N, C-alpha and C positions, 0 to 999 in steps of 0.2 A: 419457677425454672421450668424447662420441659423436661429435663432429667429428674422423672420420676420410675420409670416400670425395670425392671431387670435389664429387656434389651436393650436400654439407655445407656447402660454402662460406658457403652464404645464411645459415647459420643458425648462424655463428662467435660471434655476439653470445649466444646463449644460453647459453653454458658454464655460466654460474653457475645457471641455472632447470635444467638439464638435468645436476644432478650427478650423479656417478657411480652407477648402476646395471645387473644385470647378469643374463645368464641363468646359473642354477643346470642341473647336469647333467641330462639326462633321467634318469626313473626315480628321482625325489626321493620320501619315502615318504611317506604323507598322513595326518596325525595323526586318530585320530578326531573326526566332528563330530556336532554334536547338530544333530536336523532339526527342534527349535522352530521356531518364526517368529520375525521379529524381535523383541523384547519390552526397554520401557523401560529395564532394565540392559543391553543390548546398545546403546542407543543414545545411554544411558549412559556406556558405557565407551570409544564412539568418541567421543564430547564430550569426556570428560577425557583422552584420548589426542593430540587437537590441539590440548585449553588447556595440556597439559604442557609441550608443544614449546615453547610461544609463552612460558609465565612463568617455568619454573624455569630455575637455572642448572647449568649439564652441558658437561662435554668427552668428547668418546671418540673412539676408531679404528672404523671400521666397513670393509667391505669389500662391494663390489660383482661378481658373480656374473653374466655374463653366455657360458653356452655354454663356449669355453678360455678367456675371458677376465677376467681378476679384477686388480681395481682396489681400491688402499687408500687411505683418506683418514683428515682428521681433522677434526674440526667443536668450536667451543668457541663456548658461549652465554651468555650475561650480560645480565639483564634490569636494568637500572639509573636508575630514576626512569621517566621514563618513555621514555627508551630502550633497545629492543632490539637488544643486540651480539651480532654473530655472527663466526667467522672460519672459512672452510674452508679447509682444506691439502689438495695430489691430493701423496701421498706418492710415484707412481711415474711413471713418465716425465718430460717437461718440466717441472719447476716452476712450480707455478701455484698463487694462493693470494688467494680470493675477501674483502673484511671489507666487513658491511653492519651501518650503521647505521641502524634501521628499514625505510625503503623506498630509502636512495643507497646501491648499490652500488659497491665500488672493487676491481677484477680488475688484481691485479700480476703482469705474466708478465715475469720479467727475462732470462727468453733474448733476448727484444724488445728488455728498456730501455722499457719501454712500461707505462703505466698508465692503465687503460681505468675511466672513472666512468660509472654509468650509472646508473638506474632500474629496479630487476626489476620484471617483468610479469606474474609470477604469483608463489603462494604455495604452492609444493608439494614442494619442498627437505626432502630426511630430513634430521630427522624429523616435519618439519610438512608431510605430505604431502597432507593432507584442506583442504577450500575451502570444505567446503558445511554445510550442517543436516546432521546424523544421519539425521531425518525427512525431508528432500529424497531423500538418496540411498536408505533403503528403498524408492523410488517406481522404482530401476534398479534393486535388489540386493537380493536375499533374503539377509539379515542371520544370520545363524549362530554358535552358538557350537561356540567347538572346545577339545582338552584343553590343560592347560596343560602349557606346556615349560619349557624350560631355554637362554635364550640369555644367553653373556656375561656368565656365572656367576649369573645373578639367574632366580627365576622369574617367570613372565611369560604371561599368560593368552590363548588364540587367540581371534581373532574370523575368522570367512569371509565375504568379499561375494561372492554367485555372481550373475553377470549374467543379466537378466532376457531378456535378447534375443541376440543374435550380434555386434552393432557394439561391443562393449564388451568388456576381460577381467575376470577374476574377480581376486579377493585373497586374500590370507592375512595379519592381522597379527598378532601378539605383543607384548602391550605390561605393562611393569613392572609387577609385582603392588605394591609399595608408592609407585610416584610415580603410575603410568598412562602412563608416556614408551615412544613407539613402539621397541621395540628389535629389531623384524624385519619387512620388507616383504615378499613375495614376491605376483610378479604369475603368476598360472594362465591356462592356454589354456582349450580347450575339453572339453577332457579333464580337464582338473584338473591337470596339468603344470604343474612350476616351469617359466617362460623367463627370468624376472629376479627377482632377489635380493639387497637389500641389506640387513645383517645388523650392529649395533656385535660387536666381538670385545672391546672394553673400554671403560667407560665410569665413571664421576664423575659423581654427582647431589648436590645441594648447593653449599655453599661454594665458587666458582670466583674466584680472584681476577680481579680487572675488566684487568687487563695483560696477561694474556693473549691477549687480542681484540683485541691493538694487533698491529698491522701488522711482518712478520719484515722489511721492507725497510723501514727508517727512513729511510734517507737517499736520495734518488731523485735528489737533482742529475744532470741530466746525462742524465735519464729524459724520454723523450717523454708528455707528458699528453694524452691522448684523453678530449674529452668527448663521449659519445653523445649525437649528434641526433636527437630522440625527440621528435615532437612528435601530438597527438590530432590525426584524421585524420576528413571526412567521405567513408567509402568506401560511402554507401548506394546510388552505381549497382551496385556489387558484388552481384547476390543470390546469399548460400549458404546454401543449406540442411544443417545438421546435422544426426547423428543426434538422437532423441527421448531429453530432458535435458541436451543441450547446450544452455547459454546462449551466448550472445555477450560477454565479458568486457572487451573491448578492441579499440581500433581506432586503427592508428596510423603515423605515416612515419616512417623514421627513416634515417640513412645506416650503410649497414655497411662490412666491411672484412675480404676472406679473410685466413686467417691468415698469416705470415709460414712458408715453406719451413722444415721440419727443418735446424739446422745452416748458415743463414742469420747473415750479419754484421749487427749494429745497423745499420750503414749502408744495408742491401737491406730491411730489415723496414719497408719504405712500401707496401704494398697499395693498391691505388686503391680508394675509397670507391665507393658506388653508392648510391640512394636506393632502397629497398623499402617497400610498404605492407606489411603486416599484420595480418589479422584475428584472434582470439584467441577459440576457443569452449572450455567448460568444463562438466564434470557434479559437479566439487567434487572428483573424486578424478582423473583422464586430461581431458588438454587436447589441443588439436587447433588448430592454427596454419595460414591457408592466406596464403601469400606470395607478393603480387605486384611483378612488374618489367616495366619497359617494354623492349623487345628480346628475341629470342629464338635470335636467327643463333649458330650454330655452340654448341648443346648438342643434346645425344640426350634423346629423351623414354627416360624409365627409373623403376623402382621397385627400394627398395633395405627392406630387411627386417633389424635389426640389435635381436636381443631383440625388446623387445616395439614397439621403434620402428620405425613402417611410415614411410615415404616415396616421395611420383612425387613425377616432375617433369615437363610437359607442355606443350607451346604452346595459346596461346589467340591468333590474332588475331596483333596484333602485342604479346603479352605472354606470358613465362615465368609461371606458375605453379608455384609448390613446396606443396605439401598434407604436414602432416607431423603423426603424433601417437602415441600409444601406444596406442595402441585396433589392434585386426584390422584386414588389408590389404581387410577388405570394407566398412570402414567412409570407412577412406582413399579408394579410389573411387567410394562411393557420393556423400562432400562433392563431390571433384573432378569428378566429372558431372555432378552439379546447381550449380554455379559460370558464371553468367554478367552478362554486363555489359550493363546497360540503360542506352538512351539518356535522356537528363535534360529 
């Protein structure tokens, strides 16, 4: 997961939403791209890609690459009646498992003997990473066709989204020829080089036993059950100007806690909770969050980049602001510089 540095503590509850993704090594060859403008077939391909991730049954292992960092995970997705069920298992590092029933997510952290219950904030977990109408994306991305490729033993159609400004990344998607499911997603910088990649290495599509989405950790007697305290909030006093095409999709207050230290005994895994306000903006592909906490003592203003993720932390009067998103650093700075607290 991306929560690896001190500044990331405020983001620990986002672990489900920020599921593994990664840098590929520099110098990855770019497939041939058609320069034709976005057309109805390309928009239909994007729509089919997102629909497939939500309506199909599938199970597969995927790899997240980010520079030298490589993390593997397994996702299983089953649609049963009106329920969309999903289990995400992290296969490297500390064991973690996230089980979703529609909008409700249960995070199982066995090293901490903890189950954290919460509602998901955004709908952008691989392979369901698009949360906008394709025609709206065309306003801020040039949508082009790429060459057919082969991923996880399956033929896929490539589609490239080139940003129309410098405040967002580009993307190269490869969708399964037969089903339309997204098999690989690459995030591209201004030079067209891959900064982050997530791709299936093995995938089953079709009949998936519903039991495969059941939690691995069925006996949680003696575990702590932590229900995330989150409630809608009126944060209109905070004026934030996002990049063009980003719209506000959520504003909430919630209690969060830092992750327990590596190797800590269960009795020690009781980090203090604190209240944080969060404003989320999205253009349907990328999301930017602004986190607002009272108090800023003992913190150093800093910026962090890890793959496509950029984070900026700074003081604002008696508050500490953290701006985070999978957008270029210039966009994060622009958002941070726009923040003002207006008196009511």
